[in-house]
C-alpha positions, 0 to 999 in steps of 0.5 A: 516374658517367660518362655515355657517349653512343653513336651510331646502333647500327642492329643492329651488336651486335658493333661496340657491344660492341667499342666498350664495351671501348674505353670500359672501360664498367662498368655499375656506375659508368657510364651509356650514353646512346643517341641512338636507332635501336638497330635496322634495317639492321645484322645483329643488331637483336634482339641489340642490343635484348636487350643494351641492355634487359639493362643496366637503369638503366645505359642511357638511350635516346631513340626514333629513326625506325627504332625507331618504324618497328619499333613501327609494323609490330609494331602492324600500324598502317595495314597497315605493312609491312617495307621492302626492306633492313629487318632486323627479322624476327628481333625480330618472330619472337622468343619474347621479342618482347612483352617487348622491344617493351613495353620499347621503347615506353616509351622517351622521345623526349627526355631531359635532365640539367643543360644537356644535352638528347638527342633523335634528330634535332634541335630546331626553333629556337623550342623551349626545352629545357623545351618540347622535353621537354613536347612529347616527353611528349605523344607518349609519352603517346599511345604508352602510351595509344593507340599503334596510333592514333598509328602510324596517323597518324604518317607524312607530312611535313605540317605542315612548320612549328610553331605552338602552335595545332597540335592532334591528330595533326597536332601529334604528327606534327610533334613526331615528325618534328622529334625523329626525322627533321629535319636541315634547317630555315629560320630561321622553323622550316619543316622539309624532311624530304627532304634528307639530304646533308651541309651544303652540299648543301641547298636555298637558304634552309635551314640545318642546324637547329643553325646557325639563329641565336638558336635557343632551345637555343643555351645547351643542348648538344643530343646527337643522331644520325640524320645519317650524312652529317654525321659527328661534330660536336663543339661546345659547343652540339651533339654529333652522333654518327651516324658511319655504322656500318652504312654502313661508317663508325664507331661513336662514343662520347663521354663527356658529362662530359669530352673523352673520345671513342672511335671503332670503324671498322666494315665496313659492312652497307649501301652508302651511299645 
Protein backbone atom coordinates (compact mmCIF):
# COMPACT_ATOMS: atom_id res chain seq x y z
CA UNK A 1 0.00 0.00 0.00
CA UNK A 2 1.31 3.41 -0.95
CA UNK A 3 0.69 6.30 1.45
CA UNK A 4 0.29 9.53 -0.52
CA UNK A 5 0.23 12.80 1.42
CA UNK A 6 -1.68 15.75 -0.05
CA UNK A 7 -1.18 19.45 0.71
CA UNK A 8 -3.90 21.95 1.64
CA UNK A 9 -6.79 21.45 -0.81
CA UNK A 10 -8.99 24.34 0.42
CA UNK A 11 -11.99 23.59 -1.76
CA UNK A 12 -10.07 22.95 -5.02
CA UNK A 13 -11.84 19.76 -6.08
CA UNK A 14 -10.96 19.86 -9.78
CA UNK A 15 -7.27 20.22 -8.98
CA UNK A 16 -7.42 17.44 -6.39
CA UNK A 17 -8.91 14.99 -8.86
CA UNK A 18 -6.37 15.94 -11.54
CA UNK A 19 -3.52 15.47 -9.08
CA UNK A 20 -4.80 12.02 -8.14
CA UNK A 21 -4.72 11.10 -11.83
CA UNK A 22 -1.06 12.14 -11.94
CA UNK A 23 -0.40 9.93 -8.90
CA UNK A 24 -2.34 7.05 -10.47
CA UNK A 25 -4.18 6.80 -7.18
CA UNK A 26 -6.01 3.51 -6.65
CA UNK A 27 -8.29 3.47 -3.58
CA UNK A 28 -8.05 -0.31 -3.49
CA UNK A 29 -4.29 -0.26 -2.89
CA UNK A 30 -3.34 3.30 -1.86
CA UNK A 31 -4.15 5.53 1.09
CA UNK A 32 -4.29 9.33 1.00
CA UNK A 33 -3.03 11.39 3.95
CA UNK A 34 -4.55 14.90 3.92
CA UNK A 35 -2.71 17.54 5.98
CA UNK A 36 -5.91 19.45 6.78
CA UNK A 37 -7.73 22.50 5.44
CA UNK A 38 -9.86 20.54 3.02
CA UNK A 39 -12.20 23.51 2.83
CA UNK A 40 -12.50 27.27 2.36
CA UNK A 41 -11.42 29.95 -0.10
CA UNK A 42 -11.57 27.61 -3.09
CA UNK A 43 -14.65 27.12 -5.31
CA UNK A 44 -15.98 23.72 -4.19
CA UNK A 45 -15.51 23.01 -0.51
CA UNK A 46 -18.72 20.97 -0.48
CA UNK A 47 -17.48 18.77 -3.30
CA UNK A 48 -14.14 18.21 -1.59
CA UNK A 49 -15.80 17.11 1.66
CA UNK A 50 -18.14 14.75 -0.17
CA UNK A 51 -15.32 13.28 -2.25
CA UNK A 52 -12.86 12.70 0.60
CA UNK A 53 -15.58 11.25 2.84
CA UNK A 54 -16.58 8.87 0.05
CA UNK A 55 -13.06 7.40 0.04
CA UNK A 56 -13.66 5.78 3.44
CA UNK A 57 -10.58 4.09 4.85
CA UNK A 58 -8.59 5.04 1.76
CA UNK A 59 -8.29 8.58 3.16
CA UNK A 60 -6.89 9.83 6.46
CA UNK A 61 -7.26 13.47 7.47
CA UNK A 62 -6.11 15.77 10.25
CA UNK A 63 -8.12 18.88 11.02
CA UNK A 64 -6.77 22.25 9.99
CA UNK A 65 -7.70 25.74 11.15
CA UNK A 66 -10.17 26.24 8.28
CA UNK A 67 -11.87 22.92 9.03
CA UNK A 68 -12.25 23.97 12.67
CA UNK A 69 -13.58 27.37 11.56
CA UNK A 70 -16.29 25.63 9.53
CA UNK A 71 -17.28 23.51 12.52
CA UNK A 72 -17.33 26.51 14.87
CA UNK A 73 -19.65 28.41 12.52
CA UNK A 74 -21.88 25.36 12.07
CA UNK A 75 -22.23 24.98 15.84
CA UNK A 76 -23.03 28.68 16.25
CA UNK A 77 -20.31 28.91 18.88
CA UNK A 78 -20.06 32.40 20.33
CA UNK A 79 -22.10 33.70 17.39
CA UNK A 80 -19.18 32.79 15.15
CA UNK A 81 -19.92 34.04 11.62
CA UNK A 82 -18.51 33.51 8.17
CA UNK A 83 -15.73 35.94 7.21
CA UNK A 84 -15.14 37.84 4.00
CA UNK A 85 -13.64 35.40 1.51
CA UNK A 86 -15.10 32.28 3.11
CA UNK A 87 -16.59 29.78 0.65
CA UNK A 88 -18.47 27.60 3.09
CA UNK A 89 -22.11 28.51 2.41
CA UNK A 90 -22.72 25.49 0.17
CA UNK A 91 -21.72 23.13 2.99
CA UNK A 92 -23.87 24.91 5.57
CA UNK A 93 -26.89 24.80 3.23
CA UNK A 94 -26.34 21.28 1.85
CA UNK A 95 -28.98 18.57 2.38
CA UNK A 96 -26.22 16.27 3.67
CA UNK A 97 -24.76 18.96 5.93
CA UNK A 98 -25.27 16.93 9.11
CA UNK A 99 -23.62 13.80 7.73
CA UNK A 100 -20.62 15.75 6.43
CA UNK A 101 -20.08 17.70 9.64
CA UNK A 102 -20.59 14.61 11.80
CA UNK A 103 -17.84 12.95 9.78
CA UNK A 104 -15.52 15.97 9.86
CA UNK A 105 -15.73 16.52 13.60
CA UNK A 106 -14.55 12.95 14.25
CA UNK A 107 -11.27 13.52 12.38
CA UNK A 108 -8.13 13.71 14.56
CA UNK A 109 -5.63 16.56 15.00
CA UNK A 110 -2.63 14.26 14.70
CA UNK A 111 -1.95 10.82 13.27
CA UNK A 112 1.18 8.69 13.25
CA UNK A 113 2.49 5.57 11.63
CA UNK A 114 5.99 4.28 12.25
CA UNK A 115 8.26 7.31 12.44
CA UNK A 116 5.84 9.55 10.52
CA UNK A 117 3.67 12.10 12.34
CA UNK A 118 1.12 14.26 10.51
CA UNK A 119 -0.36 17.49 11.87
CA UNK A 120 -1.74 20.52 10.10
CA UNK A 121 0.73 23.20 11.23
CA UNK A 122 3.49 22.15 13.60
CA UNK A 123 4.77 20.69 16.84
CA UNK A 124 6.40 22.75 19.59
CA UNK A 125 10.01 21.79 20.44
CA UNK A 126 9.24 20.15 23.79
CA UNK A 127 6.66 17.67 22.50
CA UNK A 128 7.57 14.14 21.51
CA UNK A 129 5.49 12.23 19.01
CA UNK A 130 3.78 10.36 21.84
CA UNK A 131 2.99 13.54 23.75
CA UNK A 132 1.69 15.23 20.60
CA UNK A 133 -0.73 12.36 20.01
CA UNK A 134 -1.85 12.40 23.65
CA UNK A 135 -2.50 16.15 23.63
CA UNK A 136 -4.31 15.92 20.31
CA UNK A 137 -6.49 13.20 21.83
CA UNK A 138 -7.48 15.56 24.66
CA UNK A 139 -8.85 18.02 22.11
CA UNK A 140 -10.51 15.23 20.14
CA UNK A 141 -12.28 14.06 23.32
CA UNK A 142 -13.82 17.51 23.78
CA UNK A 143 -14.80 17.66 20.11
CA UNK A 144 -16.83 14.50 20.68
CA UNK A 145 -18.28 15.31 24.08
CA UNK A 146 -18.77 19.09 24.30
CA UNK A 147 -17.93 20.67 20.94
CA UNK A 148 -19.90 23.90 21.33
CA UNK A 149 -18.14 24.85 24.57
CA UNK A 150 -14.79 24.00 23.01
CA UNK A 151 -15.49 26.22 20.00
CA UNK A 152 -16.70 29.04 22.25
CA UNK A 153 -13.34 28.97 24.02
CA UNK A 154 -11.06 28.04 21.11
CA UNK A 155 -10.20 31.47 19.70
CA UNK A 156 -7.36 33.65 20.94
CA UNK A 157 -3.56 33.74 20.94
CA UNK A 158 -3.04 33.19 24.67
CA UNK A 159 -1.41 31.38 26.31
CA UNK A 160 1.57 31.69 24.00
CA UNK A 161 3.83 29.16 25.70
CA UNK A 162 3.44 25.59 26.87
CA UNK A 163 3.43 24.31 30.40
CA UNK A 164 2.31 20.84 31.50
CA UNK A 165 0.41 22.61 34.27
CA UNK A 166 -1.91 24.35 31.82
CA UNK A 167 -5.46 23.17 32.33
CA UNK A 168 -8.97 23.67 31.08
CA UNK A 169 -9.65 25.61 27.91
CA UNK A 170 -6.30 27.45 28.12
CA UNK A 171 -4.57 24.07 27.69
CA UNK A 172 -6.84 23.00 24.84
CA UNK A 173 -6.50 26.38 23.10
CA UNK A 174 -2.72 26.20 23.17
CA UNK A 175 -2.73 22.66 21.76
CA UNK A 176 -5.11 23.68 18.96
CA UNK A 177 -3.03 26.78 18.15
CA UNK A 178 0.20 24.80 18.00
CA UNK A 179 -1.18 21.98 15.88
CA UNK A 180 -3.29 24.06 13.49
CA UNK A 181 -1.91 27.65 13.41
CA UNK A 182 1.77 27.80 14.38
CA UNK A 183 4.62 28.67 12.03
CA UNK A 184 7.26 30.33 14.19
CA UNK A 185 8.38 29.87 17.77
CA UNK A 186 11.30 30.67 20.06
CA UNK A 187 13.78 28.07 21.34
CA UNK A 188 11.89 28.12 24.65
CA UNK A 189 8.70 27.14 22.80
CA UNK A 190 6.95 30.53 22.91
CA UNK A 191 4.84 30.83 19.76
CA UNK A 192 3.83 33.84 17.69
CA UNK A 193 0.73 33.33 15.57
CA UNK A 194 0.83 36.69 13.76
CA UNK A 195 3.80 35.96 11.50
CA UNK A 196 2.88 34.29 8.21
CA UNK A 197 5.71 35.14 5.85
CA UNK A 198 8.50 32.97 4.50
CA UNK A 199 11.52 32.21 6.68
CA UNK A 200 13.70 35.29 6.94
CA UNK A 201 10.78 37.65 7.46
CA UNK A 202 10.15 36.75 11.11
CA UNK A 203 10.93 38.82 14.19
CA UNK A 204 14.28 38.45 15.93
CA UNK A 205 14.44 35.52 18.31
CA UNK A 206 11.95 33.40 16.38
CA UNK A 207 12.63 30.49 14.04
CA UNK A 208 10.48 28.16 11.97
CA UNK A 209 9.25 25.63 14.52
CA UNK A 210 11.09 22.81 12.74
CA UNK A 211 14.48 24.58 12.90
CA UNK A 212 14.62 24.75 16.69
CA UNK A 213 17.75 22.85 17.75
CA UNK A 214 17.11 19.75 19.83
CA UNK A 215 13.35 19.60 19.30
CA UNK A 216 11.90 16.37 20.65
CA UNK A 217 10.61 15.29 17.22
CA UNK A 218 13.93 15.67 15.38
CA UNK A 219 14.03 11.90 14.81
CA UNK A 220 10.45 11.93 13.52
CA UNK A 221 9.34 12.96 10.05
CA UNK A 222 6.63 15.56 10.63
CA UNK A 223 4.25 15.96 7.70
CA UNK A 224 2.34 19.24 7.64
CA UNK A 225 0.72 21.98 5.55
CA UNK A 226 -0.64 25.40 6.54
CA UNK A 227 2.33 27.48 5.38
CA UNK A 228 1.85 28.49 1.74
CA UNK A 229 4.70 31.03 1.80
CA UNK A 230 7.08 28.24 2.84
CA UNK A 231 6.36 26.08 -0.18
CA UNK A 232 7.39 22.47 -0.64
CA UNK A 233 9.94 21.63 2.06
CA UNK A 234 11.26 18.10 1.77
CA UNK A 235 13.82 16.97 4.34
CA UNK A 236 14.44 13.76 6.24
CA UNK A 237 12.77 15.24 9.34
CA UNK A 238 9.96 17.31 7.81
CA UNK A 239 7.70 17.31 4.78
CA UNK A 240 5.87 20.60 4.25
CA UNK A 241 3.21 20.28 1.55
CA UNK A 242 1.25 23.55 1.40
CA UNK A 243 2.25 25.01 -1.96
CA UNK A 244 -0.57 27.55 -2.23
CA UNK A 245 -3.03 25.88 -4.58
CA UNK A 246 -5.81 28.34 -3.80
CA UNK A 247 -3.40 31.28 -4.24
CA UNK A 248 -2.29 30.29 -7.73
CA UNK A 249 0.61 28.07 -6.70
CA UNK A 250 0.37 24.31 -6.95
CA UNK A 251 -1.27 21.34 -5.29
CA UNK A 252 1.36 18.89 -4.13
CA UNK A 253 1.36 15.18 -3.35
CA UNK A 254 4.20 13.11 -1.92
CA UNK A 255 4.51 9.37 -1.52
CA UNK A 256 5.57 8.69 2.07
CA UNK A 257 7.11 5.35 1.14
CA UNK A 258 9.48 6.44 -1.64
CA UNK A 259 10.76 9.62 -3.29
CA UNK A 260 7.83 10.12 -5.68
CA UNK A 261 6.51 13.70 -5.73
CA UNK A 262 3.81 15.23 -7.90
CA UNK A 263 2.69 18.83 -8.42
CA UNK A 264 -0.20 20.33 -10.35
CA UNK A 265 -0.03 24.02 -11.21
CA UNK A 266 -3.22 25.81 -10.18
CA UNK A 267 -4.93 28.91 -11.62
CA UNK A 268 -5.59 30.41 -8.19
CA UNK A 269 -8.88 31.61 -6.72
CA UNK A 270 -7.55 34.24 -4.30
CA UNK A 271 -4.99 36.99 -4.63
CA UNK A 272 -1.97 36.42 -2.37
CA UNK A 273 -2.04 38.27 0.92
